[in-house]
C-alpha positions as CSV (number, residue, x, y, z in Angstrom):
1,M,7.7,-25.5,33.4
2,A,7.1,-23.5,30.3
3,V,3.4,-24.2,30.5
4,A,3.2,-22.9,34.1
5,L,5.0,-19.7,33.0
6,A,2.7,-19.3,29.9
7,L,-0.4,-19.7,32.1
8,R,0.8,-17.3,34.9
9,G,-1.5,-14.5,34.0
10,V,-4.5,-16.8,33.4
11,E,-7.4,-16.6,35.9
12,Y,-8.7,-19.9,37.1
13,A,-12.2,-20.6,38.3
14,P,-12.4,-20.3,42.0
15,W,-13.4,-23.9,42.4
16,L,-10.4,-25.0,40.4
17,T,-8.0,-22.7,42.5
18,A,-9.6,-24.2,45.7
19,L,-9.1,-27.8,44.5
20,L,-5.5,-27.3,43.3
21,T,-4.6,-25.5,46.6
22,R,-6.1,-28.4,48.7
23,L,-4.2,-30.9,46.5
24,G,-1.0,-28.9,47.0
25,D,-1.5,-28.9,50.8
26,L,-1.4,-32.7,50.8
27,V,2.2,-32.9,49.3
28,A,4.3,-32.4,52.4
29,P,2.2,-34.7,54.7
30,L,2.2,-37.4,52.1
31,A,6.0,-37.1,51.8
32,L,6.4,-37.3,55.6
33,L,4.1,-40.4,55.6
34,S,5.8,-42.2,52.8
35,V,9.3,-41.8,54.4
36,G,7.9,-42.6,57.8
37,Y,6.4,-45.9,56.6
38,Q,9.8,-46.8,55.2
39,L,11.6,-46.0,58.6
40,R,12.6,-49.3,60.3
41,L,14.8,-48.9,63.4
42,G,15.8,-52.5,63.0
43,A,17.8,-51.4,59.9
44,L,20.1,-49.5,62.1
45,R,22.2,-52.6,62.7
46,G,23.1,-53.0,59.0
47,N,23.4,-49.3,58.2
48,L,25.0,-47.8,61.3
49,R,28.3,-47.0,59.6
50,G,26.6,-45.3,56.6
51,L,24.1,-43.5,58.8
52,G,26.9,-42.1,61.0
53,L,29.1,-41.0,58.0
54,G,26.1,-39.5,56.1
55,L,24.8,-37.5,59.1
56,A,28.2,-36.5,60.2
57,F,28.9,-35.1,56.8
58,K,25.5,-33.5,56.4
59,L,25.1,-32.0,59.8
60,V,28.8,-31.2,60.7
61,F,31.4,-31.5,58.1
62,A,29.7,-29.9,55.1
63,P,28.7,-26.7,57.0
64,L,32.2,-26.6,58.6
65,A,33.8,-26.8,55.2
66,V,31.6,-24.0,54.0
67,V,32.7,-21.9,57.0
68,L,36.3,-22.6,56.5
69,V,36.2,-21.7,52.8
70,L,34.1,-18.7,53.1
71,V,35.6,-17.2,56.2
72,G,39.0,-18.8,56.3
73,H,40.1,-18.7,52.6
74,F,38.0,-15.8,51.2
75,G,37.6,-13.7,54.3
76,L,33.9,-13.3,53.9
77,D,31.7,-12.7,56.8
78,G,28.2,-11.3,57.4
79,D,24.7,-12.4,56.9
80,N,25.3,-14.2,53.5
81,T,28.0,-16.4,55.0
82,R,26.0,-17.3,58.0
83,I,22.9,-18.0,56.0
84,T,24.9,-20.2,53.6
85,A,26.5,-22.1,56.4
86,F,23.2,-22.6,58.3
87,E,21.5,-23.9,55.2
88,M,24.3,-26.5,54.7
89,A,23.6,-27.6,58.3
90,M,19.9,-28.4,57.6
91,P,18.9,-32.0,57.9
92,P,18.5,-34.3,54.9
93,M,15.5,-33.5,52.7
94,I,12.5,-35.6,52.4
95,G,12.2,-34.9,48.7
96,A,15.7,-36.1,48.1
97,A,14.9,-39.2,50.2
98,I,11.8,-40.0,48.1
99,V,13.9,-39.7,44.9
100,A,16.7,-41.9,46.4
101,A,14.2,-44.5,47.5
102,D,12.4,-44.5,44.2
103,H,15.8,-45.4,42.5
104,R,16.4,-48.1,45.1
105,L,19.5,-46.4,46.6
106,N,19.4,-48.4,49.9
107,P,15.8,-47.3,50.9
108,P,16.3,-48.4,54.6
109,L,19.4,-46.1,54.9
110,V,17.6,-43.3,53.1
111,A,14.7,-43.5,55.6
112,L,17.1,-43.6,58.5
113,M,18.9,-40.6,57.3
114,V,15.7,-38.5,57.2
115,G,14.0,-40.1,60.3
116,I,17.1,-39.7,62.5
117,G,18.6,-36.6,60.8
118,I,15.7,-34.4,61.4
119,P,15.4,-35.0,65.2
120,L,19.2,-34.9,65.5
121,S,19.3,-31.5,63.8
122,F,17.2,-30.1,66.7
123,V,20.5,-30.4,68.6
124,T,23.0,-29.5,65.9
125,L,21.2,-26.5,64.5
126,P,21.3,-24.5,67.7
127,L,24.9,-25.3,68.1
128,W,25.6,-24.0,64.6
129,W,23.5,-20.9,65.4
130,L,25.8,-20.2,68.3
131,V,29.0,-20.8,66.3
132,L,27.8,-18.7,63.4
133,A,26.7,-15.9,65.6
134,R,30.5,-15.3,66.3
135,I,31.4,-14.9,62.6
C-alpha cells in the first residue's frame, strides 16, 4: 500500500497503463467464475440449515438490527441511517467467499451463500428499500 501511495504522482507509459487497466478489468469476472465453478446445487442437501441461517442473518436480521439500534435506540434517521441499513442488506460478497474458500471454510456452503444470496437479494433489497423509505 505504501508503494502505491508513493507512486501516485508518477506517470506511467501509456502501454503500461492500458495493460494494467485490462488486467484490472478481469478481476470481477474471474472472481465470479471461480465462485460459480464451486457452486454445486447438490450441496444444498447437507448445507440447507447453514445456508438458511447465514442468508437470513445477512439479508434480514443484520439490517433489522442496524435499523433497531440506529432508529430505535439512538433516534437517528435520514439518509445516513438508510444507507447504512441498505448496505447491511447487501448479499454476501464474492471477495469474502474467495477468502473463505481459500481457507477451506466449507467451500460448498460459501459458494451456495454467494450463488443463492445474490439472486435472493433481488427480492429482499426492494423490500428493504420500501421499509427504509418510511424511516
